[in-house]
C-alpha atoms as one frame of an Amber mdcrd trajectory, in Angstrom:
protein
   7.353  -8.489 -45.493   3.625  -8.770 -44.896   2.614 -10.208 -41.516   0.069
 -13.025 -41.710   0.554 -14.945 -38.447   0.588 -13.424 -34.977   0.814 -14.605
 -31.384  -0.805 -13.100 -28.287   0.923 -13.846 -24.980  -1.662 -13.368 -22.243
  -5.393 -13.852 -22.793  -6.755 -11.169 -20.473  -8.696  -8.050 -21.492  -6.007
  -6.412 -23.633  -4.852  -9.702 -25.130  -8.431 -10.529 -26.130  -8.855  -7.122
 -27.763  -5.623  -7.527 -29.728  -6.663 -11.007 -30.865  -9.964  -9.656 -32.193
  -8.178  -6.894 -34.117  -5.592  -9.291 -35.559  -8.222 -11.799 -36.693 -10.449
  -9.080 -38.161  -7.482  -8.021 -40.308  -7.210 -11.573 -41.673  -4.310 -12.864
 -39.579  -3.977 -16.339 -38.165  -3.747 -15.869 -34.394  -2.315 -18.058 -31.646
  -3.607 -17.102 -28.189  -1.298 -18.271 -25.385  -1.822 -18.452 -21.641  -0.382
 -20.697 -18.941  -3.831 -21.850 -17.796  -6.211 -23.733 -20.095  -9.243 -22.315
 -18.321  -7.965 -18.791 -18.907  -7.462 -19.590 -22.607 -11.105 -20.690 -22.943
 -12.219 -17.619 -21.016 -10.162 -15.472 -23.383 -11.697 -17.107 -26.452 -15.178
 -16.387 -25.081 -14.213 -12.754 -24.488 -12.831 -12.501 -28.029 -16.097 -13.812
 -29.485 -17.998 -11.185 -27.497 -15.721  -8.427 -28.848 -16.020  -9.648 -32.426
 -19.803  -9.871 -32.031 -19.879  -6.264 -30.807 -17.809  -5.175 -33.799 -20.209
  -7.022 -36.101 -23.268  -5.413 -34.495 -21.732  -1.982 -35.092 -20.765  -2.653
 -38.702 -17.050  -2.670 -37.855 -16.164  -6.218 -38.915 -15.363  -5.349 -42.538
 -18.301  -7.352 -43.955 -17.103 -10.587 -42.342 -19.077 -12.998 -40.173 -18.257
 -13.612 -36.527 -17.528 -17.285 -37.192 -15.242 -16.573 -40.133 -13.135 -14.274
 -37.959 -13.169 -16.572 -34.924 -11.938 -19.544 -36.967  -8.607 -17.744 -37.407
  -7.957 -17.790 -33.643  -6.541 -20.807 -31.817  -5.751 -21.149 -28.120  -2.831
 -23.001 -26.561  -0.938 -23.438 -23.290   2.305 -24.191 -25.135   4.432 -21.082
 -25.672   6.639 -22.944 -28.149   3.591 -23.902 -30.231   2.179 -20.379 -30.015
   5.268 -18.625 -31.395   6.382 -21.321 -33.849   5.161 -19.561 -37.017   4.593
 -16.075 -35.586   5.852 -13.055 -37.482   4.561 -10.694 -34.807   4.167 -11.340
 -31.062   2.136  -9.087 -28.748   2.908  -9.552 -25.048  -0.028  -8.788 -22.734
   1.036 -10.023 -19.301   0.556  -8.018 -16.049   2.598  -4.862 -15.480   5.436
  -6.469 -13.519   8.982  -5.833 -14.733  10.345  -9.190 -13.598   7.542 -11.039
 -15.395   8.135  -9.115 -18.635  11.857  -9.807 -18.415  11.131 -13.506 -18.023
   8.610 -13.568 -20.885  10.836 -11.673 -23.307  13.791 -13.914 -22.486  11.640
 -16.929 -23.372  10.289 -15.294 -26.531  13.802 -14.327 -27.572  14.869 -17.974
 -27.486  11.817 -19.227 -29.410  10.963 -16.563 -31.987  12.294 -16.578 -35.534
  14.961 -14.100 -36.634  12.630 -11.506 -38.158   9.722 -11.755 -35.701   8.670
  -8.484 -34.031   8.399  -8.736 -30.233   5.995  -6.066 -28.949   4.865  -5.319
 -25.411   1.514  -3.811 -24.460   2.971  -2.115 -21.383   1.581   1.323 -20.576
   4.562   2.628 -18.622   7.610   0.303 -18.523  10.493   1.381 -20.759  11.357
  -1.315 -23.326  15.070  -1.053 -22.528  14.369  -2.412 -19.037  13.215  -5.821
 -20.303  14.958  -6.233 -23.680  18.596  -5.390 -22.942  21.007  -8.151 -23.891
  18.496 -10.205 -25.874  19.701 -11.805 -29.099  16.782 -10.221 -30.968  16.780
  -6.909 -29.086  16.659  -5.026 -32.383  13.201  -6.564 -32.984  11.782  -5.476
 -29.603   9.634  -2.461 -28.770   6.452  -1.326 -27.029   3.114  -1.146 -28.850
   0.865   0.292 -26.144  -2.871   0.482 -26.909  -5.546   2.539 -25.185  -8.403
   0.586 -23.626 -10.517  -0.588 -25.385  -8.265  -0.798 -28.479 -11.002  -2.175
 -30.740 -12.736   1.231 -30.463  -9.802   3.561 -29.706  -7.214   3.143 -32.476
  -4.167   5.002 -31.131  -1.107   2.850 -30.349   2.111   4.213 -28.850   5.225
   2.780 -30.532   8.183   3.083 -28.147  11.692   1.970 -29.109  14.573   0.899
 -26.931  17.950   2.429 -27.890  18.779  -0.755 -29.823  15.447  -1.196 -31.652
  16.029  -1.064 -35.400  14.305   1.514 -37.574  13.069  -1.337 -39.754  11.258
  -2.812 -36.740   9.587   0.518 -36.048   8.540   0.906 -39.679   7.186  -2.644
 -39.927   5.268  -2.226 -36.677   3.679   1.033 -37.845   2.698  -0.534 -41.167
   1.239  -3.519 -39.330  -0.774  -1.331 -36.947  -2.213   0.605 -39.876  -3.202
  -2.694 -41.501  -5.131  -3.467 -38.318  -6.932  -0.122 -38.581  -4.963   1.404
 -35.706  -3.228   4.793 -35.538   0.439   4.469 -34.485   2.181   7.302 -32.622
   5.979   6.974 -32.646   8.066   8.079 -29.666  11.586   8.980 -30.761  13.023
   8.168 -27.333  11.979   6.572 -24.046  10.237   8.870 -21.580   8.433   8.139
 -18.328   4.711   7.648 -18.974   5.088   7.719 -22.778   2.894  10.310 -24.553
  -0.687   9.339 -23.661  -0.171   9.166 -19.906   1.915  12.353 -19.815  -0.857
  14.237 -21.570  -3.720  12.830 -19.524  -1.863  13.136 -16.211  -1.074  16.799
 -16.907  -4.786  17.451 -17.442  -5.730  15.318 -14.425  -3.350  17.238 -12.142
  -4.777  20.593 -13.231  -8.327  19.269 -12.725  -7.222  18.097  -9.269  -5.864
  21.551  -8.386  -9.047  23.278  -9.541 -11.156  21.053  -7.283  -8.735  21.209
  -4.349  -8.526  24.995  -4.514 -12.310  25.359  -4.608 -12.399  26.790  -8.138
 -14.906  24.284  -9.530 -16.716  21.081  -8.554 -15.736  17.658  -9.911 -19.023
  17.621 -11.836 -18.255  20.906 -13.583 -14.689  19.872 -14.387 -16.005  16.734
 -16.109 -18.579  18.841 -17.977 -15.837  21.176 -19.211 -14.215  18.174 -20.898
 -17.183  16.048 -22.019 -19.225  19.006 -23.294 -16.325  21.243 -24.281 -12.719
  20.405 -25.033 -13.385  16.704 -25.566 -15.707  17.373 -28.497 -12.938  19.040
 -30.481 -10.328  16.565 -29.324 -12.378  13.647 -30.650 -11.376  14.568 -34.201
  -8.411  16.962 -33.996  -5.445  17.456 -31.692  -4.177  20.367 -29.629  -1.913
  21.733 -32.350  -4.594  21.732 -35.030  -6.894  23.354 -32.473  -4.578  26.339
 -32.002  -3.859  26.405 -35.748  -7.547  27.137 -36.312  -7.853  29.587 -33.402
  -5.914  32.415 -35.019  -6.197  33.863 -38.545  -2.527  33.227 -39.268  -2.341
  29.735 -37.827   0.073  28.466 -35.176   2.617  31.289 -35.511  -0.089  33.913
 -35.198  -1.621  32.091 -32.208   1.740  31.976 -30.421   2.354  35.685 -31.078
  -1.103  36.586 -29.764  -1.373  34.312 -26.742   2.080  32.847 -26.047   3.079
  35.151 -23.195  -0.216  34.777 -21.341  -0.117  30.979 -21.751   3.431  30.819
 -20.350   2.471  33.042 -17.418  -0.596  30.903 -16.609   1.376  27.671 -16.835
   3.802  28.920 -14.181   0.828  28.720 -11.805   0.467  25.034 -12.665   3.839
  23.880 -11.364   2.394  23.022  -7.941   2.062  19.232  -7.949  -0.536  17.935
  -5.491  -0.782  14.735  -3.487  -3.346  12.322  -4.933  -3.159   9.075  -2.953
  -4.944   9.305   0.398  -5.844  12.974  -0.047  -9.021  14.759   1.051  -9.526
  15.795  -2.561  -9.562  12.134  -3.629 -12.351  11.514  -1.112 -14.223  14.593
  -2.353 -14.022  13.519  -5.996 -14.979   9.947  -5.135 -18.047  11.197  -3.254
 -19.073  13.294  -6.251 -18.649  10.339  -8.604 -20.645   7.994  -6.363 -23.573
  10.428  -6.456 -23.551  10.161 -10.255 -22.516   6.547 -10.691 -23.171   3.891
  -8.025 -20.139   1.731  -7.307 -22.266  -1.316  -8.095 -22.563  -0.145 -11.703
 -18.777  -0.133 -12.027 -18.251  -3.464 -10.283 -20.971  -5.113 -12.355 -19.472
  -3.729 -15.566 -22.634  -1.882 -16.629 -20.975   1.540 -16.695 -18.016   0.233
 -18.706 -20.489  -1.374 -21.116 -22.149   2.037 -21.487 -18.740   3.604 -22.168
 -17.963   1.006 -24.815 -21.335   1.565 -26.530 -20.636   5.278 -26.734 -17.109
   4.628 -28.020 -18.524   2.199 -30.587 -20.952   4.848 -31.827 -18.096   7.345
 -32.070 -15.940   4.801 -33.921 -18.754   4.218 -36.421 -19.149   7.976 -36.911
 -15.406   8.512 -37.445 -15.266   5.547 -39.826 -18.165   6.976 -41.850 -16.641
  10.466 -41.920 -13.257   9.108 -43.002 -14.896   7.226 -45.852 -16.824  10.327
 -46.946 -13.646  12.394 -46.854 -11.825   9.777 -48.946 -14.657   9.716 -51.481
 -14.613  13.508 -51.722 -10.895  13.512 -52.531 -11.274  10.781 -55.160
């Protein structure tokens, strides 16, 4: 069943991004928040996002106004979910709040409506157990900002139906996103487990005096990150040996395993001297005022927009070549 009407619960940053993506894909969108002022603020943020997409040629040849007219704000949860076929929860990362919201959604949503949470770390089983529509519940966790970074983690609870997972993946692809399906719940999901593993090794290298924070960042932004922007770690090793993955593992597997045994030493992050050292290095490069004023994040989003345009163009060229 094709999804044509969606509801966003929570009109903050992530909720606004989701609303822009839903409306760009042609959906009718209900934006809900408990405070009317927050709803208006969210609608303004959504217009800004849609305008940015338009400026970068990422609005699929639509006008800003034509996309915005599909979005309606409300402070009535019952009104917001009345016709929804897909609901995206975007409230703060508090378990009790998510339990409360999903209990309310469970009592209001129609029988086939998908109930998705944007949580980045809370297992879906912890806030969907015992619900009448538990089989329709899961996590659809985006990476910020989702209108430029398409990956979405799809995380099931033990009782989530396979049909719900399939429908959610199809829906995310319709939005232009790239779903990644987790076959079981795991702390941190996939994205955070990967980035925290890299962060901890970067932390050790700084703490042990191997390299400066500046050089660690350079190793990623001017090295590994360039490859990772268009292919993953497994395709990387597949291309790094004449015989592909099997050949790579035969050549380098023992040395990789031996090196990784040195990386089992987890370090303290909160309140550590290394945290102060890294913060000092960052403040030399980027004044705190630039972060607080949003100028550095705006710079990040412009760079991500340019990368999104490039990847979109390359994908189209690749499709044309195969045709």
